[in-house]
Every structure is written in structure tokens, then in C-alpha cells.
N, C-alpha and C positions, 0 to 999 in steps of 0.2 A: 679455337681460344677459349681457356678456361675462364668461367667467371670468375670475378675477384672474391666474392663470397658466395657461400652456398648455404641452402637450407637443410640443416644436419637432419631434421626428424624426416624430411622429403628424401633426401640423398639416400637413408638408411632403409625405409621402406621400398624404393625403389630397387635399392640392390638386393634385397631380401626375395622381392619378385622375380628379378633376374636370376637369382641364384636357383629357385624354384624352376623355372622355365630351362636353365642349362640342364638341369638333371634328365631333360625330356631328350637331350641332344647326344651326340656322338661320344666317343670314349673323350676326346679331347676338352669338350664342353663339361660333361660331367666331371673331371678332374679339377677344373677351375671353378666348379660349381660350390666347392667347399670352401675355397678360397675367398670368393666372392663374399659367403656367407660370414666367413670370420673378417673379411673387411666392415662388413654391416656391425656386428658384434662389437668390435673395436673401437668404430666410430662414435656408436650410441655409447660406449663407456668414456669416450672422450681419451682413448688410447692413442698417441702417435707411435706408429709401427713402419718405420722407414726401410725394413728390409721387405715386409709384406707388400707397400706400395711399389717398391722396387720388382719384385716378384712377380705382379699383376700388369706390370706395365707391357711387357709383350703380349700378353693377352688382350689388353685393351686396344693396342695396336692392330691386331690380328681382328678382333671383332668390330672394329671400326669399318673394315674393307666392305664386309657384308651388312652390318647393321650399325650404321652411325650414332644413332640415339645411344644404343647400348653401350658402344665403345666408348662414347663422350660419358657416359654413368663412370663407367669404370676407370676412366683416366681422371675425372675429378675426384674420384674416390682416392686413387693412388695419390694424387697432389694434396688430399685432406691428411692424409696417412704420412705424408712427409712433411707436413705441415707448412706446404707452399701457399695454400688456399686455404684462409680459414673460414671454418664453418660456422653459421649463426644458428642459435636456439629456434 
């Protein structure tokens, strides 16, 4: 279950680290690395982008199967991008 609030600076930092790690993966991971980075940039700028959040949702589900922590991180970003979970400064 997603937290009711999440720390925006921490979320952005963790998304950027995940994006870099994904670049070392296979084709699927490299494809999503760009979108994870974009999510970090938009969240840092305070932009709600529901379409990006919806695009990343299947990746979050897939990632959770092998890497629960990273999958939860992406799922949290999706919820923040969609305005479902408020982020704190």
C-alpha cells in the first residue's frame, strides 16, 4: 500500500538513481530508464502528468515482481504524477 504522503526530494533522488541503474539492464529496462528520469524531473518541477504516471504503471507492476522496493518506488511516482498521493517538501 502506498504511503499517504511521500518526501519529494527523497523520491526524486531515488528515481534518478533507479534510472541510472536501469541503463545497465536489458532493452526493456533501458527503454523505461528515460521515463523514470522524466518522472523525477516532472515531480521535482511540481508537474502532475497523469499520462506519464499511467504509462509507468505496467512497468511498476513488472518491476515489483523481481524488485519490490524499486517497483514500489515507481508506483509511488505514478501516484504522485496522477495527484493521488501528495508529496511533501
